[in-house]
C-alpha positions as CSV (number, residue, x, y, z in Angstrom):
1,M,31.5,13.2,154.1
2,E,33.7,11.4,152.0
3,H,35.5,13.4,149.1
4,I,34.5,16.7,150.6
5,L,37.3,18.7,149.0
6,T,36.3,17.1,145.4
7,I,32.6,18.0,146.0
8,L,34.2,21.3,146.7
9,I,36.2,21.9,143.4
10,F,34.1,20.6,141.3
11,F,30.4,21.3,142.1
12,P,30.9,24.9,140.9
13,L,31.9,23.7,137.7
14,L,28.8,21.3,137.1
15,A,26.9,23.7,138.6
16,G,28.3,26.1,136.0
17,I,28.0,24.2,133.2
18,L,24.4,23.7,134.0
19,G,24.2,27.5,134.1
20,F,23.9,27.7,130.3
21,I,20.8,26.0,130.2
22,V,19.0,28.1,133.2
23,E,16.4,30.8,132.3
24,K,18.2,34.1,131.9
25,E,15.6,35.4,134.4
26,S,16.5,32.6,136.9
27,A,20.4,32.6,136.6
28,R,20.9,35.2,139.8
29,A,18.7,33.4,141.6
30,Y,20.5,30.2,140.7
31,G,23.6,31.3,141.2
32,I,23.3,32.4,144.6
33,S,22.0,28.9,145.6
34,V,25.0,27.5,144.3
35,A,27.0,29.4,145.9
36,A,25.3,29.2,149.2
37,I,25.3,25.3,148.8
38,E,29.4,25.7,148.4
39,F,29.8,28.1,151.4
40,I,27.6,25.6,153.6
41,L,30.0,22.7,152.4
42,S,33.1,25.0,153.1
43,L,31.8,25.7,156.7
44,W,31.0,22.3,157.4
45,L,34.8,21.4,156.3
46,W,35.6,23.9,159.2
47,F,33.5,22.0,161.6
48,S,34.6,18.8,161.0
49,F,38.5,19.8,160.8
50,D,40.8,18.7,163.9
51,I,41.7,22.1,165.1
52,N,44.5,20.6,167.1
53,S,46.0,18.7,164.2
54,A,48.5,20.2,162.2
55,D,48.7,17.6,159.3
56,M,46.9,17.9,156.4
57,Q,43.3,16.5,156.4
58,F,40.8,15.6,154.1
59,T,43.4,14.3,151.9
60,E,42.7,12.2,148.5
61,F,45.1,11.0,146.4
62,L,44.4,9.3,142.6
63,P,47.2,8.5,140.1
64,V,46.6,10.5,137.2
65,I,49.9,10.0,134.9
66,K,51.7,7.4,137.0
67,E,55.1,7.7,134.5
68,F,55.4,11.1,135.4
69,G,53.8,11.1,139.2
70,I,51.0,13.3,138.3
71,S,47.9,13.0,140.5
72,Y,44.9,14.4,141.4
73,N,45.9,15.3,145.2
74,V,44.3,17.6,147.6
75,G,44.0,18.4,151.1
76,V,44.1,21.2,153.8
77,D,45.5,22.4,157.0
78,G,45.0,25.5,159.1
79,I,47.0,27.6,156.7
80,S,44.6,26.6,153.7
81,L,41.3,26.0,155.6
82,F,40.0,29.9,156.2
83,I,41.3,31.0,152.8
84,V,38.8,28.3,151.3
85,I,36.1,29.6,153.2
86,M,36.7,33.0,152.4
87,S,36.8,32.3,148.9
88,T,33.4,30.7,149.0
89,M,31.7,33.5,151.1
90,I,33.3,36.1,149.0
91,T,31.9,34.3,145.6
92,L,28.5,34.1,147.5
93,I,28.3,37.5,148.7
94,G,29.7,39.1,145.3
95,I,26.6,37.0,143.6
96,I,24.2,38.5,146.4
97,S,25.3,42.0,145.2
98,L,24.7,41.9,141.9
99,N,22.2,44.5,140.3
100,E,20.1,42.9,137.5
101,E,19.6,46.0,136.1
102,K,23.2,47.0,135.7
103,I,24.6,43.8,134.5
104,D,23.9,43.0,131.0
105,N,23.8,38.9,130.1
106,M,23.8,37.8,133.7
107,K,23.5,34.2,133.1
108,N,27.5,34.6,131.6
109,M,28.3,36.7,134.7
110,I,27.0,33.7,136.8
111,V,28.4,30.9,134.9
112,S,32.3,32.8,134.8
113,L,31.7,33.2,138.7
114,L,30.7,30.1,139.3
115,F,33.8,28.7,137.0
116,L,36.4,31.0,138.9
117,E,35.0,29.6,142.1
118,M,36.0,26.2,141.5
119,T,39.8,27.5,140.2
120,M,40.0,29.2,143.4
121,V,39.4,26.3,145.5
122,G,41.3,24.2,143.4
123,V,44.8,26.4,144.2
124,F,44.0,26.2,148.1
125,V,43.2,22.7,148.1
126,A,46.1,21.2,145.7
127,L,48.7,19.1,146.9
128,D,50.2,18.3,143.5
129,A,52.2,21.2,141.6
130,I,50.4,20.5,138.0
131,M,47.1,20.5,139.5
132,F,48.2,23.5,141.3
133,Y,49.6,25.4,138.1
134,L,46.6,24.1,136.4
135,F,43.9,25.7,138.6
136,W,46.3,29.0,138.8
137,E,46.1,29.6,135.1
138,L,42.5,28.6,134.7
139,S,41.6,31.2,137.2
140,L,43.1,33.8,134.7
141,V,40.4,32.9,132.1
142,P,37.0,33.8,133.8
143,M,38.6,37.2,135.5
144,L,39.7,37.9,131.9
145,Y,36.5,37.6,130.6
146,I,34.7,39.1,133.3
147,I,37.3,42.4,133.2
148,G,37.0,42.2,129.5
149,A,33.1,41.7,129.1
150,W,31.5,43.9,131.9
151,G,34.4,46.2,132.7
152,G,34.8,50.3,131.5
153,P,36.0,51.8,128.7
154,T,39.1,50.5,128.4
155,R,38.6,47.4,129.5
156,V,39.8,44.9,126.9
157,Y,43.4,47.0,127.8
158,A,43.0,46.5,131.5
159,A,41.7,42.8,130.9
160,V,44.8,41.8,128.5
161,K,47.5,43.5,130.6
162,F,46.2,41.4,133.6
163,F,46.4,38.3,131.6
164,L,49.5,39.0,130.2
165,Y,51.3,39.8,133.1
166,T,50.0,37.1,135.5
167,F,50.4,34.5,132.6
168,A,54.0,35.4,131.8
169,G,55.3,35.4,135.4
170,S,53.3,31.8,135.8
171,L,55.5,30.4,132.7
172,I,58.7,31.1,134.7
173,M,57.5,29.8,137.9
174,L,56.2,26.4,135.9
175,V,59.9,26.4,134.9
176,G,60.7,26.0,138.6
177,L,58.4,23.7,139.6
178,L,59.3,21.5,136.6
179,S,62.9,21.8,138.0
180,I,62.3,20.6,141.1
181,A,60.7,17.3,139.9
182,Y,63.6,16.5,137.8
183,L,65.6,17.0,140.9
184,Y,63.9,15.0,143.0
185,H,64.2,12.6,140.2
186,L,67.6,12.7,140.2
187,E,67.7,12.3,143.5
188,T,65.2,9.7,144.1
189,S,64.8,8.1,140.5
190,V,61.2,8.7,140.9
191,W,59.1,11.1,139.3
192,T,56.5,13.1,141.5
193,F,54.9,16.5,141.9
194,N,53.5,15.5,145.3
195,L,54.0,18.4,147.4
196,L,54.7,16.7,150.4
197,D,57.1,14.4,149.0
198,W,59.0,17.6,147.5
199,Y,59.3,18.5,151.2
200,Q,61.3,15.9,152.0
201,L,64.1,17.1,149.3
202,D,67.5,18.3,150.2
203,L,68.6,21.0,148.2
204,S,72.2,22.8,147.9
205,V,71.5,26.5,149.0
206,N,72.8,27.3,145.4
207,L,70.2,25.7,143.7
208,Q,67.7,26.8,146.6
209,Y,68.6,30.5,145.1
210,W,67.9,30.0,141.6
211,L,64.5,27.9,142.1
212,F,63.3,30.2,144.7
213,L,63.7,33.1,141.8
214,A,61.6,31.0,139.6
215,L,58.8,30.7,141.9
216,F,59.1,34.5,143.5
217,V,58.9,35.9,139.9
218,G,55.1,34.1,139.5
219,F,53.8,34.5,143.0
220,A,55.4,38.4,143.1
221,F,53.0,39.3,140.0
222,K,49.6,37.7,141.8
223,V,50.6,39.3,145.0
224,P,51.3,42.2,143.7
225,M,54.9,42.8,144.8
226,F,56.8,46.3,143.4
227,P,57.7,46.7,140.7
228,F,55.3,43.9,139.6
229,H,52.3,45.7,140.4
230,T,51.7,48.0,137.8
231,W,48.5,45.8,135.8
232,L,46.8,46.1,139.4
233,P,45.5,49.8,139.3
234,H,44.3,49.3,136.2
235,A,42.6,46.0,136.2
236,H,40.7,47.1,139.3
237,G,39.9,50.6,137.8
238,Q,37.8,48.6,134.9
239,A,36.7,46.0,136.4
240,P,33.1,45.8,137.1
241,T,32.4,45.8,141.0
242,I,32.3,42.1,141.4
243,G,35.8,41.8,139.6
244,S,37.3,44.0,141.9
245,V,35.9,42.1,144.9
246,I,36.9,38.4,143.9
247,L,40.4,39.9,142.7
248,A,41.0,41.7,145.7
249,A,39.8,39.8,148.2
250,V,41.0,36.3,147.1
251,L,43.1,36.1,143.5
252,L,45.8,38.3,145.3
253,K,46.0,35.9,148.0
254,M,47.2,33.0,145.8
255,G,50.6,34.8,145.4
256,T,51.0,35.1,149.4
257,Y,49.3,32.0,149.9
258,G,52.1,30.5,147.2
259,F,55.1,31.8,149.2
260,V,53.7,29.9,152.7
261,R,53.3,26.6,150.8
262,F,56.0,26.5,148.5
263,S,59.0,28.8,148.6
264,L,59.3,28.7,152.6
265,P,59.0,24.9,152.9
266,L,61.2,24.3,149.9
267,F,63.8,26.6,150.1
268,P,64.2,27.3,153.9
269,D,68.4,28.8,153.2
270,A,67.1,30.6,150.3
271,S,64.1,32.1,151.8
272,V,66.3,33.7,154.8
273,E,68.8,35.1,152.4
274,M,66.6,36.7,150.9
275,I,64.7,38.4,153.5
276,P,66.6,41.4,152.8
277,M,65.5,41.8,149.1
278,V,61.9,40.8,149.9
279,T,61.9,43.3,153.1
280,V,63.1,46.4,150.7
281,L,60.4,45.6,148.0
282,S,57.6,45.1,150.7
283,I,58.6,48.4,152.2
284,I,58.9,50.1,148.9
285,M,55.3,48.6,148.1
286,I,53.5,49.8,151.4
287,I,54.9,53.4,151.9
288,Y,55.0,54.2,147.9
289,T,51.7,53.0,147.2
290,A,50.3,54.7,150.3
291,M,51.5,57.9,149.0
292,V,49.8,57.3,145.6
293,A,46.8,56.1,147.1
294,F,46.4,59.4,148.9
295,A,47.2,61.3,145.6
296,Q,44.2,59.7,143.8
297,K,41.0,61.6,143.0
298,D,38.9,58.4,142.1
299,M,37.6,56.4,145.5
300,K,38.0,53.4,143.8
301,Q,41.6,54.3,142.7
302,V,42.4,54.8,146.6
303,I,40.9,51.5,147.3
304,A,43.3,49.7,144.8
305,Y,46.2,51.4,145.8
306,S,45.4,50.5,149.5
307,S,45.0,47.1,148.5
308,V,48.9,46.9,147.5
309,S,49.7,48.7,150.2
310,H,48.1,46.1,152.8
311,M,49.4,42.8,150.5
312,G,53.1,44.3,151.4
313,I,52.5,44.4,155.0
314,I,51.2,40.7,154.4
315,M,54.6,39.8,152.6
316,I,57.0,41.0,155.6
317,G,54.9,38.4,157.8
318,V,55.6,36.0,155.8
319,F,59.1,36.2,155.9
320,A,59.3,36.9,159.7
321,M,60.0,33.7,160.1
322,N,58.3,33.0,163.2
323,A,54.9,31.8,164.1
324,E,53.6,35.5,165.4
325,G,54.4,37.0,161.8
326,I,53.8,34.1,159.9
327,T,50.3,33.6,161.8
328,G,49.5,37.2,161.3
329,S,49.9,37.4,157.4
330,I,47.6,34.4,156.8
331,F,45.4,35.8,159.3
332,Q,46.3,39.3,157.6
333,M,44.9,37.7,154.4
334,L,41.4,36.8,155.6
335,S,41.4,40.5,157.2
336,H,42.5,42.2,154.0
337,G,39.8,39.9,151.6
338,M,37.0,40.6,153.8
339,V,37.9,44.4,154.2
340,S,39.0,45.2,150.7
341,G,35.9,43.1,149.1
342,A,33.5,45.0,151.1
343,L,35.2,48.7,150.1
344,F,35.0,47.4,146.5
345,L,31.5,46.9,146.9
346,L,30.6,50.1,148.7
347,V,32.3,52.4,145.9
348,G,30.4,49.7,143.3
349,I,27.0,50.8,145.4
350,I,27.5,54.5,145.1
351,Y,28.9,54.3,141.4
352,E,25.8,52.4,140.4
353,R,23.7,55.4,141.9
354,T,25.8,58.0,140.8
355,G,27.5,56.8,137.9
356,T,31.1,58.4,139.1
357,K,33.6,57.3,141.6
358,T,35.6,60.9,141.7
359,M,35.4,62.5,145.4
360,S,34.8,65.9,144.5
361,K,31.4,65.0,143.0
362,F,30.7,63.4,146.8
363,G,30.4,65.8,149.9
364,G,27.9,65.1,152.9
365,L,26.4,61.8,152.3
366,A,26.6,60.8,155.8
367,S,23.1,62.5,156.0
368,I,21.8,61.3,152.9
369,M,22.9,57.8,153.1
370,P,23.4,57.2,157.0
371,V,23.7,53.4,156.9
372,Y,25.7,53.5,154.1
373,A,28.4,56.2,155.7
374,T,28.1,53.9,158.9
375,I,28.9,50.4,156.8
376,F,31.8,52.3,155.1
377,G,33.1,54.0,158.4
378,V,33.4,50.6,160.0
379,M,35.3,49.0,157.2
380,L,37.4,51.7,156.4
381,M,38.1,51.6,160.8
382,A,39.5,47.8,159.9
383,S,41.2,48.9,157.3
384,V,43.6,51.2,159.4
385,G,43.9,48.7,161.7
386,L,41.9,50.2,164.6
387,P,41.7,47.9,167.6
388,L,38.6,45.7,167.8
389,T,38.3,45.1,164.6
390,I,39.7,42.4,162.1
391,G,42.4,44.6,160.6
392,F,44.2,45.3,164.2
393,V,44.7,41.7,165.0
394,G,46.6,40.4,161.5
395,E,48.9,43.9,161.4
396,F,50.1,43.6,165.1
397,L,50.8,40.2,164.9
398,V,52.8,41.1,161.7
399,L,54.9,43.8,163.0
400,L,55.3,41.7,166.1
401,G,57.1,38.8,164.7
402,F,58.8,41.3,161.9
403,Y,60.4,43.3,164.9
404,E,62.7,40.3,165.7
405,V,63.9,40.7,161.9
406,S,64.4,44.4,161.7
407,P,63.2,46.7,164.3
408,I,63.9,49.6,162.0
409,A,62.2,48.0,159.2
410,T,59.2,47.6,161.6
411,V,59.3,50.9,162.6
412,I,59.2,52.2,158.7
413,A,56.5,49.5,157.7
414,G,54.6,50.5,160.7
415,T,54.0,53.9,159.3
416,S,51.8,52.9,156.5
417,I,49.1,52.5,159.4
418,I,49.5,56.3,159.8
419,I,49.7,57.0,156.2
420,G,46.7,54.8,155.8
421,A,44.9,56.6,158.4
422,I,45.4,60.1,156.6
423,Y,44.1,58.9,152.9
424,M,41.5,56.8,154.2
425,L,40.1,59.3,156.4
426,S,40.5,62.2,154.2
427,L,38.5,60.1,151.6
428,F,36.0,59.8,153.9
429,K,35.9,63.7,155.3
430,K,35.7,64.7,151.2
431,S,32.9,62.2,150.4
432,F,30.4,62.0,153.8
433,F,30.7,65.0,156.0
434,G,30.4,69.0,155.5
435,E,27.8,70.3,153.1
436,V,25.9,68.7,150.2
437,T,28.4,69.7,147.4
438,N,26.3,68.0,144.7
439,E,22.3,68.9,144.9
440,S,21.8,65.5,142.7
441,N,23.0,63.7,145.5
442,R,20.3,64.9,147.7
443,S,17.9,62.2,146.0
444,L,19.9,59.1,146.7
445,K,18.6,55.9,148.4
446,D,20.3,54.7,151.2
447,L,21.1,51.0,151.5
448,N,18.3,48.3,150.0
449,A,18.1,45.1,151.3
450,R,20.2,43.3,148.7
451,E,22.9,45.4,149.6
452,L,22.5,45.4,153.2
453,T,22.1,41.2,153.0
454,A,25.9,41.2,151.1
455,L,27.3,43.6,153.5
456,L,26.0,43.0,157.0
457,P,27.7,39.3,157.2
458,L,31.0,41.2,156.3
459,V,30.6,43.7,158.9
460,A,29.7,41.2,161.8
461,I,32.6,39.1,160.8
462,V,34.7,42.0,161.2
463,V,33.7,42.8,164.3
464,W,33.8,39.4,165.7
465,L,37.1,38.3,164.6
466,G,38.6,41.7,165.8
467,I,37.2,41.1,169.3
468,Y,37.7,37.4,169.5
469,P,40.0,35.7,166.8
470,K,41.0,32.3,168.6
471,P,38.7,30.4,166.7
472,I,40.6,31.2,163.8
473,L,44.7,32.1,164.8
474,K,44.3,28.3,166.5
475,P,44.4,26.3,163.7
476,I,46.3,28.1,161.6
477,D,49.3,28.5,164.6
478,N,49.2,24.9,164.8
479,S,50.3,24.4,161.0
480,V,52.4,27.5,161.2
481,Q,54.4,25.9,164.2
482,K,54.9,22.7,161.9
483,L,55.7,24.5,158.7
484,L,58.6,26.3,161.0
485,T,60.2,22.8,162.8
486,D,60.3,21.3,159.2
487,M,62.1,24.6,158.0
488,E,64.2,24.4,161.0
489,Y,65.1,21.0,160.6
490,K,65.9,21.2,157.1
491,A,67.7,24.1,156.7
492,R,71.5,23.9,156.0
493,T,72.9,27.1,156.7
494,P,73.7,28.4,160.7
495,E,72.1,31.4,159.6
496,A,69.1,30.0,158.3
497,K,69.2,27.9,161.5
498,K,69.4,30.9,163.9
499,R,66.8,33.1,162.1
500,I,63.8,30.1,161.7
501,I,62.4,30.3,165.4
502,S,59.9,27.0,165.7
503,I,57.9,26.7,168.8
504,Q,60.7,24.2,170.4
505,R,63.5,26.5,170.1
506,A,61.3,29.1,171.3
507,K,60.7,27.9,174.8
508,E,63.9,26.3,175.0
509,E,65.4,30.0,174.4
510,K,63.3,31.3,177.0
């Protein structure tokens, strides 16, 4: 299909605009229909994708402002393909899960989600830096509205904090992007924001450091890395369920994706030099937030801090500078998106029934809601990285790859799996086993058809990709190998050339 990426970007936008004239009673059905079409289109993208090619595919290019080299430029490779599919799938599942009885003004919610879907897809397919930045910033607007309009008691504070933190980081990132374009102009006398052209830019090591830091701030706020993470637990705590699902599953991945797509290939020497800094921040992020999660009494806050801890695992994989680590980190982005999205959905379900997320208010839920407890248990096991679940594959590859960088740091990071198992199993024990501590819970109903429709596909994917991840790993690995080869060729310092392990070097060393 010609112009498939353009259709994927702007179909939700057009549908969102038309959504304003849809009857309120039909809004949810309309949203499901649109999101289902978008998801099917993204699957077609996968089926038509050449898994043996590491190059950008389905590319489209249209000059917008020729004088400054700004263009409409899109494409996907193995790194971005499955993140796009995850974005469309999570949006569909999120809309299916919406409870019309609990959502005021469903039509505005659907329109906001469709606008948000447009920005998410745009970020992951953009190959023009200005286009990337515009979609990056536009994603803040619908999420700001979703948190501020449908969130908890302090939703306005949480929404504004989310917006200001991420927007401030984005402005510094914009300075870095404009600086790269200017440096490209100085070297070639041509203005361009084409990311593939930027990859050919030969920057001094000193310039790489400063530009790396400029982009680092923007990406670190979005991940969010320690100490830029303070907005996230509050945003999760106040956001409605659908807001937390999309925030954890997709929006946080924009930061880690930015590191892979921009920082590593543009600044290979600086990226290698910054490995110790990123490692320290990631280790703190992993251990500290895991311990904070253990101290929480609110079930949703446990999942929120757990989400930050798992993003730390992804970060050390990105900076492993070898195929195992980076491929594992991208796979872990998908794993984290599916598992954290499902866990937030599950917490939202029990909150709708009881009006509370406090673990002490539960107890014995497994005997009352056995199907709910079973699905929660599967997702919990995937979250702690149980073998034969999707969570194990990504974490194993990340730790295997990072072992080449620092065995000691890898062992420390690996303790997060133990700590994660402790606080997640503690949550499961307090909430689902033992005597029923709250008599009012005895009347709770198990999962209904709407909730099962949203959750069962996630359960199937978590098990399927835990057992047989090859269909996903192969396209990712091909593009990662190309990335590493380009980085190794471009690197200036001996340390960088030694640290970046491409497949050619790995074969030569063997």
